[in-house]
Each structure stands twice: as C-alpha cells, then as structure tokens.
NUNU-212823 format. One record per atom (N, C-alpha, C): residue in three letters; x negated, y, z negated; atom name. Coordinates in nm, 3 decimals. Layout:
<pts>
[ala,[X,Y,Z],CA]
...
</pts>
This chain:
<pts>
[met,[-0.321,15.274,-3.490],N]
[met,[-0.360,15.218,-3.355],CA]
[met,[-0.492,15.132,-3.276],C]
[lys,[-0.421,15.050,-3.195],N]
[lys,[-0.537,14.951,-3.154],CA]
[lys,[-0.556,14.984,-3.001],C]
[ile,[-0.671,14.988,-2.962],N]
[ile,[-0.697,15.024,-2.825],CA]
[ile,[-0.728,14.888,-2.748],C]
[asp,[-0.677,14.901,-2.624],N]
[asp,[-0.642,14.751,-2.599],CA]
[asp,[-0.796,14.751,-2.477],C]
[thr,[-0.927,14.734,-2.527],N]
[thr,[-1.061,14.686,-2.496],CA]
[thr,[-1.052,14.640,-2.328],C]
[ser,[-0.945,14.520,-2.284],N]
[ser,[-0.946,14.472,-2.188],CA]
[ser,[-0.953,14.550,-2.070],C]
[lys,[-0.913,14.667,-2.072],N]
[lys,[-0.854,14.745,-1.953],CA]
[lys,[-0.986,14.890,-2.000],C]
[thr,[-1.037,14.863,-2.061],N]
[thr,[-1.211,14.984,-2.039],CA]
[thr,[-1.285,14.962,-2.014],C]
[ile,[-1.313,15.031,-1.880],N]
[ile,[-1.465,15.049,-1.832],CA]
[ile,[-1.579,15.113,-1.907],C]
[trp,[-1.692,15.016,-1.900],N]
[trp,[-1.750,15.107,-2.002],CA]
[trp,[-1.909,15.108,-1.913],C]
[asn,[-1.958,15.207,-1.914],N]
[asn,[-2.114,15.240,-1.810],CA]
[asn,[-2.209,15.207,-1.854],C]
[leu,[-2.292,15.116,-1.853],N]
[leu,[-2.408,15.076,-1.905],CA]
[leu,[-2.516,15.104,-1.826],C]
[ser,[-2.520,15.163,-1.719],N]
[ser,[-2.582,15.156,-1.607],CA]
[ser,[-2.748,15.235,-1.668],C]
[pro,[-2.707,15.336,-1.755],N]
[pro,[-2.831,15.390,-1.856],CA]
[pro,[-2.958,15.328,-1.928],C]
[leu,[-2.816,15.185,-1.988],N]
[leu,[-2.883,15.133,-2.093],CA]
[leu,[-2.960,14.968,-2.069],C]
[phe,[-2.890,14.924,-1.913],N]
[phe,[-2.909,14.826,-1.818],CA]
[phe,[-2.943,14.830,-1.666],C]
[lys,[-2.980,14.710,-1.646],N]
[lys,[-3.015,14.703,-1.518],CA]
[lys,[-2.907,14.681,-1.389],C]
[ser,[-2.812,14.560,-1.443],N]
[ser,[-2.680,14.538,-1.401],CA]
[ser,[-2.576,14.498,-1.549],C]
[asp,[-2.471,14.445,-1.444],N]
[asp,[-2.374,14.366,-1.561],CA]
[asp,[-2.441,14.216,-1.624],C]
[asp,[-2.544,14.159,-1.538],N]
[asp,[-2.623,14.056,-1.531],CA]
[asp,[-2.718,14.025,-1.648],C]
[asp,[-2.753,14.171,-1.649],N]
[asp,[-2.894,14.207,-1.681],CA]
[asp,[-2.916,14.098,-1.812],C]
[pro,[-3.006,14.032,-1.851],N]
[pro,[-3.047,13.934,-1.988],CA]
[pro,[-3.109,14.049,-2.071],C]
[glu,[-3.147,14.157,-2.065],N]
[glu,[-3.152,14.236,-2.180],CA]
[glu,[-3.029,14.208,-2.223],C]
[ile,[-2.889,14.231,-2.197],N]
[ile,[-2.789,14.254,-2.247],CA]
[ile,[-2.756,14.178,-2.370],C]
[glu,[-2.820,14.040,-2.354],N]
[glu,[-2.843,13.927,-2.466],CA]
[glu,[-2.903,13.935,-2.576],C]
[thr,[-3.040,13.972,-2.498],N]
[thr,[-3.130,14.005,-2.608],CA]
[thr,[-3.115,14.127,-2.704],C]
[arg,[-3.048,14.253,-2.640],N]
[arg,[-2.980,14.348,-2.746],CA]
[arg,[-2.817,14.278,-2.820],C]
[arg,[-2.774,14.175,-2.767],N]
[arg,[-2.676,14.163,-2.838],CA]
[arg,[-2.717,14.068,-2.982],C]
[ser,[-2.824,13.971,-2.942],N]
[ser,[-2.852,13.936,-3.020],CA]
[ser,[-2.916,14.018,-3.125],C]
[glu,[-2.980,14.094,-3.103],N]
[glu,[-3.036,14.181,-3.212],CA]
[glu,[-2.942,14.209,-3.334],C]
[val,[-2.831,14.276,-3.231],N]
[val,[-2.720,14.369,-3.326],CA]
[val,[-2.678,14.258,-3.404],C]
[asn,[-2.630,14.115,-3.343],N]
[asn,[-2.586,14.038,-3.426],CA]
[asn,[-2.699,13.982,-3.559],C]
[asn,[-2.810,13.984,-3.527],N]
[asn,[-2.906,13.935,-3.618],CA]
[asn,[-2.901,14.076,-3.759],C]
[glu,[-2.923,14.198,-3.693],N]
[glu,[-2.914,14.286,-3.814],CA]
[glu,[-2.751,14.304,-3.870],C]
[ser,[-2.638,14.288,-3.793],N]
[ser,[-2.504,14.280,-3.878],CA]
[ser,[-2.566,14.150,-3.981],C]
[tyr,[-2.561,14.031,-3.993],N]
[tyr,[-2.594,13.979,-4.019],CA]
[tyr,[-2.683,14.034,-4.146],C]
[lys,[-2.805,14.066,-4.112],N]
[lys,[-2.895,14.088,-4.236],CA]
[lys,[-2.816,14.173,-4.363],C]
[phe,[-2.727,14.304,-4.291],N]
[phe,[-2.670,14.359,-4.347],CA]
[phe,[-2.521,14.301,-4.472],C]
[ile,[-2.469,14.235,-4.410],N]
[ile,[-2.333,14.125,-4.415],CA]
[ile,[-2.427,14.050,-4.542],C]
[asn,[-2.530,13.961,-4.534],N]
[asn,[-2.610,13.860,-4.652],CA]
[asn,[-2.699,13.969,-4.769],C]
[lys,[-2.695,14.072,-4.738],N]
[lys,[-2.779,14.175,-4.812],CA]
[lys,[-2.665,14.236,-4.922],C]
[trp,[-2.534,14.215,-4.881],N]
[trp,[-2.380,14.327,-4.935],CA]
[trp,[-2.323,14.147,-5.017],C]
[phe,[-2.305,14.081,-4.927],N]
[phe,[-2.208,14.008,-4.935],CA]
[phe,[-2.172,13.969,-5.090],C]
[lys,[-2.291,13.911,-5.178],N]
[lys,[-2.272,13.851,-5.261],CA]
[lys,[-2.287,13.966,-5.396],C]
[arg,[-2.295,14.044,-5.369],N]
[arg,[-2.287,14.202,-5.466],CA]
[arg,[-2.161,14.191,-5.552],C]
[asn,[-2.198,14.149,-5.731],N]
[asn,[-2.103,14.194,-5.810],CA]
[asn,[-2.063,14.315,-5.906],C]
[asp,[-2.186,14.405,-5.857],N]
[asp,[-2.162,14.523,-5.893],CA]
[asp,[-1.994,14.601,-5.974],C]
[tyr,[-1.895,14.516,-5.887],N]
[tyr,[-1.760,14.579,-5.943],CA]
[tyr,[-1.758,14.489,-6.064],C]
[leu,[-1.796,14.363,-6.075],N]
[leu,[-1.749,14.319,-6.230],CA]
[leu,[-1.803,14.367,-6.328],C]
[glu,[-1.966,14.468,-6.291],N]
[glu,[-1.965,14.531,-6.452],CA]
[glu,[-1.857,14.633,-6.512],C]
[ile,[-1.809,14.714,-6.352],N]
[ile,[-1.791,14.815,-6.350],CA]
[ile,[-1.626,14.784,-6.480],C]
[leu,[-1.544,14.679,-6.398],N]
[leu,[-1.488,14.608,-6.428],CA]
[leu,[-1.472,14.575,-6.563],C]
[arg,[-1.570,14.514,-6.628],N]
[arg,[-1.612,14.458,-6.740],CA]
[arg,[-1.635,14.628,-6.832],C]
[lys,[-1.714,14.692,-6.806],N]
[lys,[-1.695,14.860,-6.923],CA]
[lys,[-1.567,14.931,-6.948],C]
[val,[-1.471,14.873,-6.799],N]
[val,[-1.346,14.991,-6.850],CA]
[val,[-1.275,14.912,-6.910],C]
[phe,[-1.231,14.751,-6.855],N]
[phe,[-1.159,14.705,-6.921],CA]
[phe,[-1.143,14.624,-7.035],C]
[cys,[-1.263,14.576,-7.030],N]
[cys,[-1.346,14.484,-7.142],CA]
[cys,[-1.359,14.577,-7.246],C]
[glu,[-1.472,14.683,-7.210],N]
[glu,[-1.516,14.723,-7.341],CA]
[glu,[-1.451,14.867,-7.377],C]
[gly,[-1.417,14.935,-7.258],N]
[gly,[-1.353,15.047,-7.250],CA]
[gly,[-1.217,15.060,-7.350],C]
[glu,[-1.210,15.216,-7.369],N]
[glu,[-1.085,15.243,-7.529],CA]
[glu,[-0.978,15.299,-7.406],C]
[gly,[-0.864,15.311,-7.507],N]
[gly,[-0.768,15.414,-7.438],CA]
[gly,[-0.711,15.286,-7.341],C]
[val,[-0.599,15.325,-7.277],N]
[val,[-0.469,15.216,-7.236],CA]
[val,[-0.490,15.069,-7.164],C]
[tyr,[-0.668,15.086,-7.086],N]
[tyr,[-0.705,14.971,-7.042],CA]
[tyr,[-0.787,14.903,-7.138],C]
[gly,[-0.872,14.974,-7.247],N]
[gly,[-0.969,14.903,-7.309],CA]
[gly,[-0.960,14.741,-7.367],C]
[gly,[-1.025,14.710,-7.394],N]
[gly,[-0.984,14.590,-7.496],CA]
[gly,[-0.937,14.481,-7.435],C]
[leu,[-0.898,14.454,-7.342],N]
[leu,[-0.868,14.325,-7.274],CA]
[leu,[-0.980,14.209,-7.251],C]
[ser,[-0.919,14.086,-7.275],N]
[ser,[-1.013,13.996,-7.276],CA]
[ser,[-1.092,13.943,-7.215],C]
[thr,[-1.220,13.894,-7.234],N]
[thr,[-1.340,13.843,-7.157],CA]
[thr,[-1.230,13.792,-7.039],C]
[glu,[-1.165,13.694,-7.038],N]
[glu,[-1.073,13.627,-6.961],CA]
[glu,[-1.036,13.672,-6.828],C]
[tyr,[-0.968,13.775,-6.896],N]
[tyr,[-0.981,13.851,-6.756],CA]
[tyr,[-1.049,13.862,-6.633],C]
[leu,[-1.195,13.929,-6.728],N]
[leu,[-1.251,13.984,-6.621],CA]
[leu,[-1.305,13.815,-6.565],C]
[asp,[-1.327,13.696,-6.688],N]
[asp,[-1.372,13.578,-6.563],CA]
[asp,[-1.262,13.528,-6.451],C]
[ala,[-1.122,13.558,-6.511],N]
[ala,[-0.985,13.529,-6.389],CA]
[ala,[-1.042,13.589,-6.243],C]
[thr,[-1.076,13.701,-6.259],N]
[thr,[-1.090,13.814,-6.140],CA]
[thr,[-1.189,13.816,-6.117],C]
[glu,[-1.335,13.753,-6.118],N]
[glu,[-1.431,13.698,-6.100],CA]
[glu,[-1.360,13.539,-5.981],C]
[arg,[-1.361,13.469,-6.061],N]
[arg,[-1.298,13.335,-5.971],CA]
[arg,[-1.161,13.404,-5.862],C]
[tyr,[-1.085,13.431,-5.877],N]
[tyr,[-1.046,13.514,-5.797],CA]
[tyr,[-1.089,13.540,-5.644],C]
[phe,[-1.184,13.666,-5.698],N]
[phe,[-1.205,13.717,-5.567],CA]
[phe,[-1.350,13.584,-5.524],C]
[lys,[-1.377,13.502,-5.609],N]
[lys,[-1.469,13.395,-5.520],CA]
[lys,[-1.376,13.304,-5.460],C]
[val,[-1.252,13.283,-5.451],N]
[val,[-1.223,13.181,-5.384],CA]
[val,[-1.139,13.263,-5.258],C]
[tyr,[-1.089,13.373,-5.260],N]
[tyr,[-0.989,13.466,-5.189],CA]
[tyr,[-1.130,13.493,-5.066],C]
[pro,[-1.050,13.492,-4.941],N]
[pro,[-1.170,13.472,-4.817],CA]
[pro,[-1.188,13.622,-4.808],C]
[gln,[-1.313,13.646,-4.797],N]
[gln,[-1.401,13.744,-4.762],CA]
[gln,[-1.344,13.819,-4.647],C]
[asp,[-1.274,13.775,-4.508],N]
[asp,[-1.280,13.869,-4.451],CA]
[asp,[-1.071,13.885,-4.450],C]
[arg,[-1.034,13.868,-4.610],N]
[arg,[-0.893,13.933,-4.630],CA]
[arg,[-0.918,13.974,-4.740],C]
[arg,[-1.034,14.033,-4.777],N]
[arg,[-1.083,14.149,-4.873],CA]
[arg,[-1.146,14.272,-4.862],C]
[leu,[-1.100,14.348,-4.918],N]
[leu,[-1.184,14.453,-4.870],CA]
[leu,[-1.220,14.581,-5.017],C]
[asp,[-1.337,14.571,-5.024],N]
[asp,[-1.384,14.610,-5.164],CA]
[asp,[-1.458,14.765,-5.154],C]
[tyr,[-1.432,14.826,-5.232],N]
[tyr,[-1.558,14.914,-5.242],CA]
[tyr,[-1.616,14.955,-5.377],C]
[ile,[-1.754,15.019,-5.335],N]
[ile,[-1.807,15.011,-5.481],CA]
[ile,[-1.840,15.163,-5.452],C]
[ala,[-1.845,15.262,-5.591],N]
[ala,[-1.907,15.398,-5.584],CA]
[ala,[-2.065,15.416,-5.643],C]
[tyr,[-2.117,15.408,-5.619],N]
[tyr,[-2.249,15.488,-5.658],CA]
[tyr,[-2.290,15.572,-5.738],C]
[tyr,[-2.438,15.621,-5.840],N]
[tyr,[-2.445,15.756,-5.820],CA]
[tyr,[-2.570,15.740,-5.899],C]
[glu,[-2.672,15.787,-5.815],N]
[glu,[-2.781,15.731,-5.885],CA]
[glu,[-2.859,15.639,-5.873],C]
[gly,[-2.785,15.497,-5.760],N]
[gly,[-2.802,15.420,-5.782],CA]
[gly,[-2.740,15.304,-5.844],C]
[ser,[-2.656,15.374,-5.925],N]
[ser,[-2.617,15.258,-6.049],CA]
[ser,[-2.481,15.261,-5.999],C]
[pro,[-2.408,15.164,-5.995],N]
[pro,[-2.212,15.160,-5.958],CA]
[pro,[-2.189,15.250,-6.055],C]
[val,[-2.013,15.284,-6.061],N]
[val,[-1.976,15.410,-6.164],CA]
[val,[-1.800,15.389,-6.104],C]
[gly,[-1.804,15.292,-5.950],N]
[gly,[-1.606,15.246,-5.936],CA]
[gly,[-1.623,15.159,-5.888],C]
[thr,[-1.495,15.102,-5.883],N]
[thr,[-1.506,14.992,-5.744],CA]
[thr,[-1.332,14.975,-5.720],C]
[thr,[-1.304,14.961,-5.652],N]
[thr,[-1.172,14.935,-5.570],CA]
[thr,[-1.160,14.804,-5.502],C]
[ser,[-1.046,14.745,-5.482],N]
[ser,[-1.062,14.587,-5.425],CA]
[ser,[-0.944,14.595,-5.375],C]
[phe,[-0.882,14.509,-5.249],N]
[phe,[-0.765,14.497,-5.213],CA]
[phe,[-0.792,14.356,-5.136],C]
[leu,[-0.661,14.311,-5.136],N]
[leu,[-0.645,14.180,-5.068],CA]
[leu,[-0.519,14.185,-4.977],C]
[phe,[-0.563,14.162,-4.825],N]
[phe,[-0.459,14.176,-4.794],CA]
[phe,[-0.415,14.027,-4.632],C]
[asn,[-0.317,14.021,-4.589],N]
[asn,[-0.288,13.954,-4.471],CA]
[asn,[-0.267,14.021,-4.388],C]
[asp,[-0.213,13.955,-4.276],N]
[asp,[-0.142,14.042,-4.158],CA]
[asp,[-0.028,14.129,-4.178],C]
[asn,[0.041,14.159,-4.301],N]
[asn,[0.120,14.213,-4.302],CA]
[asn,[0.122,14.307,-4.432],C]
[tyr,[0.057,14.308,-4.530],N]
[tyr,[0.044,14.326,-4.654],CA]
[tyr,[-0.046,14.333,-4.720],C]
[ala,[-0.101,14.458,-4.801],N]
[ala,[-0.190,14.430,-4.892],CA]
[ala,[-0.191,14.494,-5.046],C]
[val,[-0.263,14.435,-5.072],N]
[val,[-0.231,14.494,-5.240],CA]
[val,[-0.371,14.555,-5.283],C]
[ile,[-0.419,14.610,-5.391],N]
[ile,[-0.467,14.667,-5.460],CA]
[ile,[-0.509,14.590,-5.618],C]
[ile,[-0.556,14.528,-5.588],N]
[ile,[-0.641,14.430,-5.725],CA]
[ile,[-0.638,14.525,-5.820],C]
[ala,[-0.743,14.596,-5.796],N]
[ala,[-0.863,14.644,-5.929],CA]
[ala,[-0.911,14.772,-5.834],C]
[ala,[-0.884,14.887,-5.954],N]
[ala,[-0.912,15.004,-5.963],CA]
[ala,[-0.982,15.089,-6.046],C]
[ala,[-1.104,15.075,-6.056],N]
[ala,[-1.180,15.125,-6.246],CA]
[ala,[-1.290,15.203,-6.192],C]
[thr,[-1.294,15.330,-6.292],N]
[thr,[-1.410,15.437,-6.256],CA]
[thr,[-1.462,15.451,-6.422],C]
[leu,[-1.577,15.393,-6.391],N]
[leu,[-1.630,15.426,-6.570],CA]
[leu,[-1.557,15.547,-6.603],C]
[pro,[-1.541,15.539,-6.715],N]
[pro,[-1.501,15.675,-6.821],CA]
[pro,[-1.597,15.822,-6.807],C]
[glu,[-1.696,15.828,-6.803],N]
[glu,[-1.799,15.986,-6.738],CA]
[glu,[-1.789,15.991,-6.638],C]
[phe,[-1.741,15.916,-6.551],N]
[phe,[-1.665,15.921,-6.372],CA]
[phe,[-1.542,15.971,-6.335],C]
[gln,[-1.470,15.967,-6.435],N]
[gln,[-1.319,15.996,-6.392],CA]
[gln,[-1.270,16.080,-6.433],C]
[lys,[-1.176,16.131,-6.341],N]
[lys,[-1.125,16.279,-6.272],CA]
[lys,[-1.214,16.407,-6.244],C]
[lys,[-1.276,16.299,-6.107],N]
[lys,[-1.392,16.342,-6.034],CA]
[lys,[-1.291,16.306,-5.870],C]
[gly,[-1.193,16.198,-5.801],N]
[gly,[-1.185,16.163,-5.708],CA]
[gly,[-1.249,16.074,-5.640],C]
[ile,[-1.340,15.968,-5.766],N]
[ile,[-1.344,15.857,-5.720],CA]
[ile,[-1.277,15.801,-5.682],C]
[ala,[-1.180,15.752,-5.754],N]
[ala,[-1.087,15.602,-5.713],CA]
[ala,[-0.983,15.692,-5.613],C]
[lys,[-0.977,15.790,-5.622],N]
[lys,[-0.928,15.829,-5.529],CA]
[lys,[-0.975,15.852,-5.393],C]
[ser,[-1.092,15.844,-5.357],N]
[ser,[-1.150,15.864,-5.268],CA]
[ser,[-1.186,15.686,-5.213],C]
[met,[-1.182,15.595,-5.293],N]
[met,[-1.180,15.488,-5.247],CA]
[met,[-1.051,15.432,-5.195],C]
[ile,[-0.940,15.450,-5.275],N]
[ile,[-0.817,15.391,-5.238],CA]
[ile,[-0.794,15.445,-5.115],C]
[ser,[-0.794,15.574,-5.103],N]
[ser,[-0.751,15.637,-5.004],CA]
[ser,[-0.806,15.567,-4.835],C]
[lys,[-0.949,15.519,-4.821],N]
[lys,[-1.100,15.506,-4.738],CA]
[lys,[-0.937,15.340,-4.704],C]
[gly,[-0.923,15.281,-4.860],N]
[gly,[-0.895,15.140,-4.804],CA]
[gly,[-0.715,15.140,-4.736],C]
[ile,[-0.701,15.233,-4.788],N]
[ile,[-0.547,15.288,-4.726],CA]
[ile,[-0.559,15.327,-4.591],C]
[glu,[-0.643,15.397,-4.527],N]
[glu,[-0.644,15.429,-4.372],CA]
[glu,[-0.664,15.279,-4.321],C]
[lys,[-0.749,15.176,-4.378],N]
[lys,[-0.819,15.056,-4.334],CA]
[lys,[-0.710,14.948,-4.312],C]
[met,[-0.631,14.969,-4.402],N]
[met,[-0.485,14.922,-4.412],CA]
[met,[-0.404,14.949,-4.356],C]
[ser,[-0.365,15.045,-4.236],N]
[ser,[-0.294,15.099,-4.188],CA]
[ser,[-0.229,14.999,-4.136],C]
[gly,[-0.051,15.019,-4.130],N]
[gly,[0.009,14.921,-4.036],CA]
[gly,[0.048,14.872,-4.137],C]
[lys,[0.022,14.808,-4.235],N]
[lys,[0.038,14.743,-4.416],CA]
[lys,[0.130,14.799,-4.507],C]
[thr,[0.223,14.686,-4.561],N]
[thr,[0.268,14.770,-4.668],CA]
[thr,[0.160,14.724,-4.775],C]
[ile,[0.126,14.840,-4.840],N]
[ile,[0.032,14.825,-4.947],CA]
[ile,[0.117,14.849,-5.096],C]
[phe,[0.086,14.762,-5.178],N]
[phe,[0.149,14.775,-5.251],CA]
[phe,[0.028,14.797,-5.406],C]
[leu,[0.093,14.763,-5.534],N]
[leu,[-0.042,14.724,-5.692],CA]
[leu,[0.092,14.763,-5.785],C]
[val,[0.032,14.677,-5.897],N]
[val,[0.050,14.685,-6.002],CA]
[val,[0.040,14.780,-6.102],C]
[thr,[0.064,14.840,-6.195],N]
[thr,[0.016,14.941,-6.277],CA]
[thr,[0.151,14.989,-6.389],C]
[glu,[0.079,15.045,-6.479],N]
[glu,[0.160,15.078,-6.627],CA]
[glu,[0.222,15.186,-6.545],C]
[thr,[0.351,15.213,-6.631],N]
[thr,[0.467,15.339,-6.613],CA]
[thr,[0.366,15.430,-6.725],C]
[lys,[0.431,15.534,-6.666],N]
[lys,[0.359,15.684,-6.826],CA]
[lys,[0.235,15.668,-6.839],C]
[thr,[0.159,15.610,-6.761],N]
[thr,[-0.026,15.628,-6.747],CA]
[thr,[-0.034,15.753,-6.628],C]
[val,[-0.176,15.783,-6.671],N]
[val,[-0.241,15.892,-6.506],CA]
[val,[-0.225,15.827,-6.435],C]
[asn,[-0.287,15.673,-6.443],N]
[asn,[-0.274,15.607,-6.304],CA]
[asn,[-0.077,15.648,-6.223],C]
[glu,[0.009,15.569,-6.288],N]
[glu,[0.075,15.578,-6.253],CA]
[glu,[0.130,15.782,-6.122],C]
[asp,[0.112,15.866,-6.169],N]
[asp,[0.061,15.956,-6.161],CA]
[asp,[-0.004,16.020,-6.032],C]
[ile,[-0.148,15.968,-6.032],N]
[ile,[-0.208,15.958,-5.964],CA]
[ile,[-0.167,15.889,-5.801],C]
[tyr,[-0.089,15.724,-5.836],N]
[tyr,[-0.077,15.674,-5.714],CA]
[tyr,[0.064,15.731,-5.652],C]
[lys,[0.156,15.787,-5.744],N]
[lys,[0.296,15.853,-5.683],CA]
[lys,[0.239,16.015,-5.596],C]
[arg,[0.136,16.066,-5.654],N]
[arg,[0.040,16.201,-5.596],CA]
[arg,[-0.005,16.136,-5.411],C]
[met,[-0.031,15.995,-5.423],N]
[met,[-0.121,15.959,-5.315],CA]
[met,[0.016,15.839,-5.210],C]
[gly,[0.133,15.918,-5.248],N]
[gly,[0.254,15.833,-5.182],CA]
[gly,[0.318,15.723,-5.220],C]
[phe,[0.278,15.676,-5.323],N]
[phe,[0.334,15.493,-5.364],CA]
[phe,[0.475,15.546,-5.415],C]
[asn,[0.598,15.479,-5.397],N]
[asn,[0.702,15.493,-5.460],CA]
[asn,[0.687,15.393,-5.598],C]
[thr,[0.779,15.373,-5.678],N]
[thr,[0.826,15.229,-5.744],CA]
[thr,[0.893,15.214,-5.723],C]
[lys,[0.904,15.062,-5.708],N]
[lys,[1.018,15.005,-5.673],CA]
[lys,[1.056,14.922,-5.757],C]
[leu,[0.979,14.853,-5.843],N]
[leu,[0.996,14.722,-5.943],CA]
[leu,[0.937,14.793,-6.077],C]
[ile,[1.039,14.770,-6.171],N]
[ile,[0.972,14.780,-6.331],CA]
[ile,[1.031,14.645,-6.363],C]
[glu,[0.955,14.572,-6.412],N]
[glu,[0.962,14.456,-6.520],CA]
[glu,[0.907,14.459,-6.601],C]
[pro,[0.905,14.362,-6.710],N]
[pro,[0.812,14.348,-6.838],CA]
[pro,[0.721,14.208,-6.770],C]
[val,[0.571,14.253,-6.816],N]
[val,[0.490,14.122,-6.794],CA]
[val,[0.501,14.037,-6.935],C]
[tyr,[0.461,13.957,-6.893],N]
[tyr,[0.463,13.854,-7.032],CA]
[tyr,[0.297,13.762,-6.995],C]
[ile,[0.273,13.767,-7.105],N]
[ile,[0.164,13.760,-7.133],CA]
[ile,[0.121,13.653,-7.275],C]
[lys,[0.078,13.544,-7.238],N]
[lys,[0.071,13.432,-7.394],CA]
[lys,[-0.072,13.410,-7.398],C]
[glu,[-0.114,13.476,-7.522],N]
[glu,[-0.251,13.495,-7.557],CA]
[glu,[-0.278,13.349,-7.640],C]
[lys,[-0.386,13.322,-7.601],N]
[lys,[-0.456,13.176,-7.641],CA]
[lys,[-0.427,13.165,-7.767],C]
[ile,[-0.400,13.076,-7.827],N]
[ile,[-0.375,12.994,-7.967],CA]
[ile,[-0.441,12.927,-8.002],C]
</pts>
C-alpha cells in the first residue's frame, strides 16, 4: 500500500519555529550527509562474494564445486546492474558474513539471483529470514527464481509460497 504524502499534514511546531524556518534546511542537509555516509560505507561491500565463493565454488554437496568463473560472472553482473534496482542482504554472526541474498528488480518483477548460507549456519532460518524480508520489500511485484528441483531448496521455496511454473533443462558449455 502506497501512502499519498501529498495530503499528509505534519505538525512540526515542536521542532521548528515556522514552515520557513532556516533550521529545516540545516537539518535536511544533516540528514542527507549522514545518509550518504551510511550509503558510501556499505555501497562497495562485497562480503556476499566471499559467501558465494565458499558455498558455490569451495563447498560440497549439490552446490559445491562450481567454477570460479561463475563467481566472476556474478560479480560482474552485480557491478553493472544499477544499485537502485538491487536489494542485497548480508547476514553476520560475530562480525563475519555467514549468509547473503540478492534480488534484482524493475517496476513489475523481481528475481532472487543469489541466496547462500555457509554450511555451518544452514538450517537456522538465515536464508529464509533474508528472503522473507526481500519479499516484503518487493510487495506488489511478481517474484521469481531459478533453483534445482528435488533439492532442499525447492522444498524451502514451496513452503514460502513459491510455485513451480516451468521445468526446463539448463545447458552449459564448459570451456574447451
């Protein structure tokens, strides 16, 4: 639900002397500066790449053993996709990244392009929590993802309300 702020009236008299109090602009500037400090601090973080590498390239089981080219391609994709059309979550435990989830989106659709949790932190609800939060933020959009069938991930996504719509083979040409 979108709130129409054009009809909202705010009583700022406890904070400012009048509607044209110069202090309003000073405070607005302070808020902008602090916001950009926060954005700049976290914007270039790439902790998610370390998690993806550990889970998909070095890990064992269904997802382990992928080529590092996968990680390189993912990193390039993240760098070229507009930041205002991405939603990334990184879960930390004692200051270290343990899980990540990334959404790409436009006005109508969103896709979960990465969801990974380090093996020792799996089955604790970390990925589910990040995905659920992302789904909340993507309200009103059709959300899709690609995952393997007959795996634990398929069961997790089904429990979260996703439905299987298309099952097709994936073709990969290995480097020769």
